[in-house]
VOGU-3710 file (C-alpha; in Angstrom, 3 decimals, decimal comma):
1> mdnydtvdsh> 129,958/227,202/87,610  128,593/224,585/87,644  131,003/221,759/86,740  134,165/220,858/88,907  136,316/221,852/85,795  135,107/225,257/85,992  136,306/225,222/89,503  139,097/223,959/88,113  139,906/226,374/85,132  138,726/229,799/86,778
11> ehpwlgrlik> 138,677/230,527/90,472  140,431/227,457/92,663  142,855/225,261/90,450  143,512/223,393/93,631  140,242/222,220/94,365  139,572/220,703/90,909  143,116/218,914/91,222  142,123/217,401/94,557  138,790/216,318/93,134  141,006/214,431/89,989
21> vglfllaqsi> 143,410/213,130/91,953  140,624/211,393/93,994  138,409/210,352/91,160  141,798/208,725/89,985  142,599/206,760/92,920  138,667/205,465/93,106  138,521/205,054/89,632  141,878/202,880/89,624  141,227/201,010/92,887  137,596/199,760/91,027
31> avllvsfval> 139,410/198,601/88,518  141,564/196,865/90,326  138,131/194,802/91,971  136,949/194,068/88,917  139,799/192,669/87,568  140,024/190,708/90,614  136,456/189,833/90,539  136,821/188,576/86,915  140,101/186,642/87,954  137,440/184,777/90,592
41> lvsfetswsa> 134,903/183,904/88,288  137,958/182,440/85,948  139,036/180,581/88,598  136,349/179,075/90,432  135,651/175,507/90,682  132,807/173,659/91,014  132,075/171,085/93,621  131,964/168,262/91,576  134,788/168,342/89,954  138,148/167,236/91,855
51> tteqasllqp> 140,469/169,255/89,398  142,031/172,075/89,577  141,443/172,405/85,784  140,358/176,486/85,009  137,661/177,984/82,410  139,120/178,415/78,973  138,109/178,809/75,044  137,591/175,678/73,606  140,750/174,312/71,351  140,378/172,020/68,303
61> gdaksgslll> 141,501/168,890/70,333  138,718/169,657/73,503  136,062/167,024/71,790  132,554/167,774/73,905  129,550/165,836/73,611  127,416/166,346/71,056  128,681/169,623/70,691  129,154/171,872/67,833  130,816/175,291/67,848  131,729/177,732/65,144
71> kqdgayteai> 135,071/180,148/65,851  134,580/183,241/64,913  137,815/186,090/65,217  138,790/184,177/67,978  135,591/182,881/69,663  133,756/179,997/69,433  130,111/180,678/68,596  127,371/177,818/68,159  126,343/176,408/65,028  122,940/174,086/64,593
81> rlgidvditv> 122,812/170,812/65,024  119,248/169,511/63,584  119,130/166,341/65,499  119,244/162,680/65,897  117,490/159,674/64,004  117,642/156,426/65,661  116,281/153,384/63,637  116,077/149,686/65,676  115,483/146,575/63,880  114,740/143,504/66,674
91> sgptlrtrvt> 115,552/140,448/64,712  114,883/137,613/67,309  118,043/137,713/69,844  119,965/140,671/68,083  119,394/144,061/67,423  120,798/146,586/64,171  120,728/150,205/65,475  121,481/152,762/63,047  122,332/156,449/64,687  121,999/159,323/62,206
101> qafrnptrdw> 122,938/162,750/63,513  122,024/165,939/61,420  124,249/169,097/61,062  123,697/172,318/59,112  126,655/174,596/58,710  124,611/178,291/58,726  128,288/180,104/58,471  130,423/180,953/55,409  133,056/179,485/56,816  134,814/175,947/56,038
111> veatyvypla> 134,119/174,280/59,812  135,468/170,787/61,667  133,038/169,147/63,588  133,872/167,238/66,610  131,296/165,763/69,127  131,137/163,134/71,762  128,051/160,778/72,220  127,243/157,318/73,765  126,427/153,758/72,530  125,223/150,740/73,966
121> tdgavdtlkm> 128,022/149,158/75,981  128,094/145,923/74,375  127,258/146,974/71,009  130,045/146,233/68,178  130,161/149,359/65,856  131,192/148,703/62,534  129,727/151,128/59,947  130,308/154,662/59,670  128,467/157,210/56,901  129,080/160,395/56,297
131> vvgdrvivgd> 126,875/162,275/53,771  128,040/166,447/52,849  126,123/167,797/50,115  126,031/165,658/47,507  129,103/163,180/48,880  128,551/160,263/50,538  131,607/158,664/52,341  131,828/155,386/53,940  134,638/154,494/56,460  136,890/151,776/56,955
141> ikerqqarii> 138,540/149,972/59,995  142,320/151,138/60,358  144,692/151,067/63,664  143,753/154,360/65,815  147,109/156,143/64,935  146,959/155,598/61,322  143,325/156,099/61,214  144,281/159,573/62,924  147,136/160,179/60,696  145,134/159,519/57,478
151> yeqarrdgqk> 142,253/162,233/58,910  144,766/164,495/59,873  146,399/164,448/56,408  143,022/164,721/54,406  141,898/167,621/56,318  144,754/169,486/56,044  144,438/168,853/52,328  140,698/169,901/51,931  139,259/166,745/51,454  136,223/165,740/53,491
161> aalteqerpn> 136,967/163,468/56,094  135,238/161,631/59,357  137,155/159,463/62,126  134,959/157,616/64,745  137,027/156,617/67,735  136,149/155,030/70,933  137,129/156,666/74,256  135,086/153,796/76,222  133,068/150,698/75,417  130,142/153,484/75,148
171> iftnsvanig> 131,208/156,640/74,836  132,591/157,173/71,089  134,054/160,630/69,743  133,304/161,687/65,776  135,415/164,031/63,944  134,153/165,271/60,076  136,307/167,973/58,593  135,897/170,636/55,634  131,871/171,046/55,995  131,513/173,859/53,522
181> pgetvlvqie> 129,518/177,154/54,261  125,643/176,306/53,716  125,921/172,307/53,579  123,992/170,040/55,752  125,798/166,907/57,695  124,540/163,396/57,888  126,733/161,490/60,289  125,618/157,773/60,497  126,760/154,872/62,770  125,417/151,317/62,869
191> yqepihqsgn> 126,093/148,816/65,468  125,028/144,810/66,361  123,737/144,521/69,861  122,351/141,313/71,309  119,024/141,298/73,172  119,051/141,356/77,430  116,887/139,022/78,895  115,723/138,265/82,347  113,080/135,685/83,394  110,309/135,976/80,786
201> eyslrvplvv> 111,076/140,005/79,618  113,126/140,675/76,961  114,879/144,206/76,496  116,737/146,845/74,901  118,333/150,447/75,626  119,695/153,272/73,824  122,025/155,767/75,466  121,178/159,048/74,689  123,609/161,329/76,705  126,813/161,286/78,460
211> gprynpapiv> 126,291/161,942/81,750  129,420/164,579/83,115  132,064/162,657/84,667  133,809/162,938/88,200  137,203/162,696/87,360  139,987/162,195/90,258  142,877/164,498/90,408  146,047/163,199/89,509  148,342/161,331/92,216  151,689/162,595/92,843
221> qsvdfrkdgs> 154,014/160,747/94,449  157,452/161,086/95,726  160,209/158,957/94,111  163,849/158,698/95,289  165,781/159,406/92,424  169,312/158,881/93,933  170,145/155,645/92,129  170,721/157,814/88,790  172,724/160,638/90,672  169,597/162,632/90,805
231> gwgatasdpv> 168,003/163,064/94,261  164,505/163,338/95,399  161,679/163,849/92,955  157,834/163,723/92,264  155,914/161,750/89,464  152,338/162,318/88,671  149,595/159,427/88,088  146,584/160,471/86,007  143,587/157,816/86,643  141,586/159,585/83,975
241> pdrdrispev> 144,220/160,262/81,040  141,440/160,775/78,635  139,420/163,289/81,073  139,260/165,843/78,139  137,800/163,613/75,331  134,988/162,153/78,213  133,986/165,524/79,942  131,097/166,638/77,884  130,134/170,325/77,620  126,891/170,837/79,637
251> adparsapln> 124,072/173,071/78,655  122,400/175,091/81,689  118,655/173,783/81,242  117,810/177,044/83,158  119,593/179,297/80,625  118,862/177,185/77,159  115,695/175,487/75,998  116,486/171,685/75,261  119,272/170,267/72,682  119,384/167,469/70,118
261> ptsitvhlns> 116,042/166,586/69,517  115,375/163,058/68,883  113,448/160,887/66,784  113,205/156,935/67,288  111,542/153,816/65,445  111,935/150,599/66,973  111,143/147,656/64,359  110,563/144,682/67,026  110,284/141,237/65,431  110,941/139,148/68,364
271> gfalgevksh> 110,264/135,533/67,154  107,527/134,732/69,097  103,680/135,827/69,984  104,264/139,194/71,960  102,157/140,080/74,965  103,233/143,252/76,769  105,131/146,064/75,128  106,160/148,853/77,582  108,667/151,848/77,107  109,748/153,056/80,491
281> hhnvkiespd> 110,720/156,292/79,991  109,155/158,136/76,978  105,539/158,313/75,455  105,208/156,084/72,329  102,785/154,756/69,719  102,623/151,382/69,165  101,575/149,476/65,863  100,596/145,758/65,327  101,120/144,452/62,215  100,692/140,841/63,256
291> nrtrvvtlad> 101,253/139,078/66,649  104,884/138,413/66,447  105,810/142,472/65,254  105,603/145,740/67,029  106,659/148,903/65,184  107,336/151,559/68,159  107,806/155,597/67,643  107,671/158,295/70,192  104,228/159,768/70,814  105,865/163,609/70,479
301> gtvpadrdfe> 107,605/162,759/67,295  110,481/163,961/68,982  112,219/164,488/72,196  115,251/166,210/73,483  118,314/163,715/73,686  117,908/163,772/77,910  117,763/160,297/79,188  118,161/156,346/77,878  115,443/155,236/75,650  114,237/151,262/77,725
311> ltwkpvaeka> 111,987/149,140/75,996  110,905/145,780/77,235  108,514/143,078/75,844  107,333/139,527/77,132  106,137/136,484/75,502  102,021/136,441/74,964  102,715/133,034/76,694  103,562/132,754/80,703  106,916/132,192/80,407  109,398/132,855/77,900
321> psvglfrehv> 111,369/129,864/75,748  113,991/128,425/77,835  116,206/127,530/75,428  117,328/130,034/72,429  119,570/128,598/69,622  120,898/130,740/66,512  123,970/130,721/63,845  125,307/132,420/61,399  127,693/131,050/58,527  130,895/133,963/58,012
331> gdadyllafv> 133,745/133,216/55,785  135,063/129,853/56,778  133,210/129,315/59,835  129,994/129,249/61,450  128,811/131,274/64,655  126,607/129,897/67,336  124,702/132,360/69,913  123,227/130,352/72,672  120,482/131,080/75,357  119,827/128,710/78,032
341> tppaaeqatq> 117,552/129,673/80,918  118,248/126,860/83,979  115,794/126,067/86,076  114,637/128,132/88,988  116,582/127,098/92,247  113,880/126,945/94,538  113,852/123,106/93,414  117,163/122,342/95,010  117,123/120,956/98,740  119,527/122,678/99,699
351> kplprevvfv> 118,652/125,350/102,634  119,971/129,112/102,227  122,960/129,788/104,081  122,884/132,749/105,836  123,626/136,362/104,301  126,243/139,409/105,319  124,948/141,659/102,916  126,540/145,351/102,561  124,826/148,430/101,294  126,814/151,425/99,371
361> idnsgsmggt> 125,299/153,925/98,335  126,257/156,956/96,424  125,338/160,514/97,444  127,402/162,942/95,370  126,528/165,502/93,764  125,593/163,882/90,290  122,924/161,890/92,266  121,060/165,246/92,762  117,388/165,618/91,987  115,562/162,822/91,330
371> sieqakasll> 118,287/160,125/91,481  118,826/160,184/94,974  115,538/159,463/95,575  115,639/156,629/93,514  118,404/155,148/95,384  117,412/155,976/98,540  113,983/154,074/98,173  115,816/151,533/96,657  117,923/151,098/99,778  114,821/151,331/102,594
381> yalgrlqpnd> 112,970/148,689/100,651  116,143/146,427/100,629  116,515/147,377/104,277  112,967/146,077/104,659  113,826/142,408/102,781  116,413/141,682/105,136  115,667/138,499/107,429  116,799/138,356/111,105  119,422/135,949/110,407  121,422/138,380/108,019
391> rfnvirfddt> 123,687/140,171/108,884  124,362/143,929/107,397  126,143/147,223/107,016  125,589/150,791/105,461  128,100/152,743/103,415  127,602/156,324/102,160  129,968/157,729/100,079  130,394/161,256/98,037  133,986/162,925/98,535  133,562/161,977/101,924
401> mdvlfptslp> 132,433/158,371/103,140  130,902/157,295/106,345  130,201/153,270/107,540  127,366/152,674/109,579  128,785/150,175/111,666  132,277/148,869/112,858  131,169/145,841/111,265  128,636/143,681/109,949  125,182/143,754/112,734  122,100/141,413/112,499
411> adaahvgeat> 119,330/142,679/111,158  116,867/142,973/113,874  114,187/145,764/114,365  117,012/148,323/116,208  119,900/148,243/113,747  117,466/147,970/110,584  115,923/151,193/112,413  118,781/152,902/112,432  120,122/152,126/109,502  116,664/153,304/107,854
421> sfvralqarg> 116,714/156,859/109,966  120,838/157,082/108,530  119,730/156,732/104,775  116,596/158,528/105,249  118,759/161,776/106,068  121,026/161,467/103,111  121,244/164,742/100,432  123,628/164,535/97,539  126,337/166,835/97,637  130,227/166,537/96,795
431> gtemvpamra> 132,568/164,303/94,431  132,328/160,714/93,882  135,288/159,304/95,236  133,855/156,052/94,110  136,877/153,339/94,547  137,479/154,282/98,622  133,989/153,095/99,049  134,252/149,902/97,328  137,641/149,278/99,514  135,513/149,532/102,220
441> altdkindtn> 132,647/146,971/101,360  135,444/144,047/99,943  137,031/144,822/103,453  135,967/141,665/105,150  136,108/141,734/108,992  133,655/138,871/109,678  135,211/136,242/107,298  132,579/133,777/108,166  132,968/130,962/105,434  129,172/129,593/106,626
451> mvrqivfltd> 127,615/133,201/105,483  127,276/134,259/101,487  128,644/138,026/101,572  126,837/140,149/99,219  127,615/143,817/98,456  124,710/145,802/96,884  125,987/149,055/94,859  123,531/151,711/94,591  125,065/154,819/92,273  124,845/156,266/88,546
461> gaigneqqlf> 128,685/155,341/87,457  129,672/158,716/86,341  132,946/158,659/87,208  135,897/158,800/84,704  138,693/156,164/86,717  136,526/152,982/85,939  139,988/150,807/85,497  140,782/151,981/89,095  137,335/150,811/89,841  137,836/147,446/88,691
471> etitamrgrs> 141,631/146,980/89,346  140,024/147,120/93,070  137,968/144,606/92,952  139,820/142,583/91,016  142,557/142,344/94,020  140,193/142,411/96,983  136,942/141,116/95,901  137,644/137,461/98,018  134,334/135,807/98,515  132,426/138,957/98,397
481> rifmvgigsa> 129,642/138,917/95,421  128,995/142,357/94,158  125,233/143,721/92,396  125,506/146,625/91,149  122,409/148,587/90,976  122,379/151,492/88,255  120,353/154,832/89,326  119,406/157,715/87,190  118,284/158,458/83,394  122,197/157,655/82,280
491> pntylmtras> 123,636/155,425/84,325  127,230/154,311/83,163  126,324/150,675/81,713  129,890/149,797/81,102  130,621/150,420/84,612  127,974/148,764/85,899  128,172/145,458/83,599  132,222/145,250/83,980  131,975/145,547/88,260  129,158/142,787/88,622
501> elgrgafthi> 131,053/140,684/86,024  134,795/140,874/87,836  132,390/140,604/91,318  130,627/137,715/89,895  127,714/139,203/90,452  124,634/140,970/88,415  123,529/144,255/87,062  120,183/145,978/87,697  118,753/149,342/86,394  116,478/151,038/88,265
511> gsveqveerm> 115,466/154,916/86,016  112,577/155,886/87,660  110,672/155,930/91,390  107,875/153,560/89,653  110,809/151,132/88,880  112,185/150,548/92,514  109,831/147,593/93,996  109,561/145,886/90,553  113,395/145,779/89,965  114,616/145,754/93,464
521> rglfaklenp> 112,432/142,695/94,143  113,973/141,082/91,295  117,455/141,563/92,303  116,531/140,081/95,937  114,990/137,278/94,151  118,645/136,970/93,218  120,328/137,197/96,302  118,041/135,263/98,086  118,280/132,407/95,712  121,302/130,417/95,306
531> avtglsakfs> 122,850/130,791/91,913  123,562/128,376/89,240  127,138/127,253/89,650  129,528/125,424/88,042  128,906/125,964/84,840  130,724/124,264/81,856  129,751/124,021/77,777  130,909/120,933/75,913  130,835/120,437/71,917  130,336/117,075/70,855
541> eakadvtpai> 132,257/117,013/67,139  132,771/120,840/66,505  135,847/122,470/67,434  134,876/125,121/69,255  136,159/129,343/70,611  134,166/129,656/73,497  132,933/133,114/75,175  133,109/133,313/78,216  135,774/131,461/78,291  135,056/131,235/81,979
551> ipdvyrgepl> 131,410/130,969/82,331  130,387/133,010/84,978  127,273/131,594/87,699  123,959/132,599/87,029  121,459/133,938/88,941  117,340/133,370/89,110  115,792/134,542/86,412  118,863/134,838/84,287  119,953/133,286/81,066  123,297/131,752/79,994
561> vlaakldkla> 124,353/133,583/77,300  127,317/131,699/75,209  128,954/132,707/71,449  131,029/130,318/69,558  132,940/130,482/66,409  132,679/126,928/64,987  134,857/124,850/62,685  131,193/123,149/61,390  127,747/122,909/62,231  127,700/119,442/63,563
571> gsleikgrvg> 126,872/117,601/66,865  125,501/119,202/69,739  126,356/121,322/72,615  125,951/119,820/76,298  125,610/122,654/79,336  126,047/121,339/82,507  125,752/122,782/86,380  124,408/122,682/89,565  121,026/124,246/90,874  121,649/124,918/94,275
581> drpwsvtlpl> 122,995/121,009/95,306  121,082/119,069/92,129  122,761/118,610/88,953  121,386/119,713/85,978  122,092/119,742/82,400  120,996/120,330/78,437  121,809/119,314/75,444  121,212/120,857/72,353  121,190/119,865/68,906  123,374/122,440/66,185
591> qnaaegkgls> 120,798/121,284/63,520  118,202/122,837/65,046  119,561/126,405/65,413  117,654/128,787/63,616  118,879/131,623/61,531  120,796/134,818/63,420  122,286/138,105/62,103  125,431/140,138/62,931  126,491/136,641/65,329  129,891/137,235/64,197
601> klwarrkigd> 130,572/140,481/65,332  128,567/139,654/68,568  130,935/136,706/68,939  134,296/139,189/68,157  132,981/141,988/70,820  132,284/139,589/73,539  135,809/138,054/73,210  137,571/141,327/73,269  135,751/141,987/76,199  137,028/138,679/77,882
611> aevartlrem> 141,036/140,011/76,300  140,190/143,340/78,631  138,902/141,582/81,670  142,190/138,936/81,672  144,058/142,018/81,317  142,602/142,989/84,581  142,718/140,164/86,422  146,710/140,400/85,102  145,585/136,624/83,553  147,117/138,478/80,552
621> apedtdktil> 150,120/140,532/79,567  148,786/144,668/78,472  150,912/143,854/75,208  149,187/140,464/74,489  145,648/141,838/75,263  146,199/144,588/72,686  147,771/142,296/70,052  144,461/139,895/70,668  142,303/142,813/70,399  143,647/144,385/67,449
631> alaldhqivt> 143,762/141,097/65,208  139,691/140,968/66,115  138,685/143,943/65,592  140,505/143,744/61,898  139,052/140,565/61,125  135,564/141,665/61,990  135,822/145,377/61,436  134,463/146,728/64,633  135,944/150,019/66,270  137,888/149,093/70,271
641> rltslvavdk> 140,012/151,386/71,723  142,712/150,362/69,117  140,711/150,622/66,014  138,726/153,569/64,155  136,937/154,612/61,663  138,343/156,785/58,780  136,421/157,677/55,571  138,072/160,153/53,070  136,795/161,743/49,847  139,700/162,133/47,899
651> tpnrpdgepl> 138,650/164,828/46,065  139,843/167,996/47,699  136,858/170,488/48,145  138,271/173,314/50,363  139,084/176,331/48,417  143,354/176,498/48,955  143,769/179,687/51,212  140,544/179,273/53,577  140,890/178,311/56,898  139,031/175,521/58,773
661> klselpinlp> 137,586/176,364/62,113  136,058/174,162/64,545  132,788/173,010/65,406  130,947/171,864/68,349  127,624/171,986/70,946  126,687/171,058/73,744  124,683/168,772/75,281  121,282/168,429/77,673  121,908/167,613/81,226  120,520/163,840/82,022
671> agwdfakvfg> 116,650/164,194/83,210  116,540/164,400/86,610  119,788/165,878/87,697  120,596/168,793/89,175  122,762/171,357/87,483  123,471/173,293/90,670  124,804/169,843/92,768  127,029/168,871/89,526  128,404/172,106/88,794  127,276/175,220/90,595
681> erpqltptql> 128,721/174,415/94,059  132,357/173,996/96,005  132,324/170,459/97,826  131,267/170,994/101,739  132,748/168,466/103,818  130,791/168,804/106,932  130,020/166,372/109,476  127,457/163,941/107,827  124,184/163,099/109,927  125,112/159,709/111,011
691> rerradagqp> 128,438/161,986/112,702  126,189/164,254/114,335  123,538/162,000/115,713  126,558/159,660/117,463  128,323/163,129/118,303  124,844/163,961/120,433  124,519/160,492/121,643  128,061/160,186/123,165  129,127/157,183/120,583  131,966/157,126/118,561
701> atrrpapvtp> 131,845/158,101/114,719  133,040/155,680/112,390  134,619/157,780/109,522  137,458/157,363/107,247  140,179/160,682/107,344  138,717/163,077/105,266  140,124/164,369/102,139  142,127/166,859/101,821  139,705/169,942/100,705  140,791/172,286/98,413
711> dairlpktat> 141,937/175,801/98,771  139,461/178,005/99,283  139,019/180,658/96,577  140,431/183,801/97,493  140,917/186,888/95,228  144,542/187,185/93,608  147,141/189,463/94,768  147,934/192,829/93,012  150,878/195,212/93,232  148,707/198,112/94,783
721> saevkmiagl> 146,648/198,404/97,579  143,506/198,605/96,185  141,330/199,280/99,523  143,705/202,000/100,759  143,736/203,564/97,410  139,916/204,005/97,633  139,383/204,985/101,185  142,133/207,713/100,208  140,076/208,681/97,119  137,014/208,811/98,592
731> imivlalilf> 138,319/211,084/101,376  139,717/213,384/98,817  136,549/213,943/97,210  134,608/214,198/99,919  137,188/216,923/101,241  137,116/218,759/97,575  133,052/218,702/98,015  133,126/220,400/101,091  135,589/222,679/100,101  134,017/223,230/97,200
741> vfnrrrtllt> 130,409/224,109/99,072  131,936/226,067/101,781  133,072/228,216/98,670  130,537/228,210/96,899  128,744/229,881/99,739  131,160/232,205/100,097  131,129/233,652/96,805  127,306/233,727/96,743  127,479/236,099/100,034  130,321/238,157/98,785
751> daa> 127,803/238,708/95,480  124,943/239,850/97,162  126,768/242,005/99,240
//
């Protein structure tokens, strides 16, 4: 008897049956637990997501960032992405960028590719070209819904087609239909953008990765429907209705090699003799054909698309030109772009007013890794720059919030020391509930009109509910001025620039710890010196449509940038304002304007931004805003939230009966981010270091009520008692083994006798 079946068949059938019943119950229990464990994994919700979305198979409508997946027998598998090439030509005050993304379909299937990618916030996207095999497809601007209908019809008919849609001013989606087996696809996007200037430094930034966004859960509100006889009910308001279209699929850097190799070339023609040219986050090679021109390429050839590319340059002279005037004639109109830097405010005799500065620091999960170190270093530098007659406070937030002091306190050594200890102890974790923190910062408890009130907000801006933040600023800004400090390798510059515009402040970006002192010094030059106020622009002869319509204040070292559409290029432009307590003006003859490129597109893009701001400020009705944006987009052929680029090859290419399969591919995690902080932890709503210190000291804690945490993950309940069956099964097996051994021993003794 070498096995249980022999015992069951020949000598003791009841013993074998007992073992079989025990094994059956044990196997059933293990199966139940395995199913429960799988269900647990599927239902696991990361710490950074405020929604209850569960893992699921990708569907054709789920656009993920920079992705290419192939569906095979009901499951999606990755296809190969060849890479990205970025070619930039700088011509004086503007640049033209061409982004080429190359794909190859290595399968035997016909494929549709859908991917999401970032572009410059203030860029005017106007060109789409696609090369598939031997066919070149050029896109046209259409209304968004019409473009989608055209694309879907071409997709069904087997025609090659491409569609470019805007999700945010800095996030776009491309869809490419009917890519044949073995074909290589090139998708090329072009956009026009102004050069950025601060003091004597000029710069450009190329975003290369869409950072994962924190999307707050929909808000459920009780509503009384009794007027129509239906009684009470509930409605849900989603602050991020397009969350699926802006949430990229991100590769875990610990499990996969870097994706999306990228090459970059910059042809820099500044218009003046160049001094220092510097790449801040990538190693580059720089060639110098002449003193006004540079050719910049990546030293390593290609790099992963995991951080923004930033290039700055300075004139060889000590100071940059204070005035730049450029013109372009398109159709029956002339377009003008003016850069005017007012003189430094130190020339003013007015004594600076005392300040109240409220610092807000984001310590959410997306700030994990190097970002939180950059933010803490920046805030510590700022605390060290406070003057004794200043008042200040510090707010930190993730999906909870702490306010350091009940109200802003004098910046003496004791209070600054407490704030320094508070900041040093911060750690990154949890979600990014930015709106409550902004509300707390904008709440003016002192209300002293003799003090300048400034808010310095340090964050990566990785949220999807930007519009909620803009509306909060609009409703509560009062006399506060908001200065946004973008942290990390891939900040949400759309949020930063719009928030600072609505808050009548400025935007500074810090991409590495090495930049902290330089960039924060520049920020404090803005905070500590009076702004140039009361600015106005007047054309002596030309009838002009000027943007921005309401000219903002300008801070030290910043140029005033105006774009205008003119009926004729005649006369002059006069700009007036006050530098501190002194009047200031400058007159610019229009005939002195130099030739520029793409100015009409930039004017239209800025006018569209004006309309969006007017809508947020409730100065323009939503329907009027949409009408204005649509007219500008169609007239100037640029992509907006209401218009898209669509291209269709008129010749059907996919054979009848051949199915079309979806393609996507994940992007990299932005450089410096901590994958586990973003995706691998659940929110830990433990008391912060501030609350613990104050509790230990017997002081009251200033903390808003923490949001209700999601229910803890539980194993799903089943219709069987797995634990009981497992115990019963084990008991039966042990009992059977004891009886078997006893019976075996008795048999051996009997045989021996």
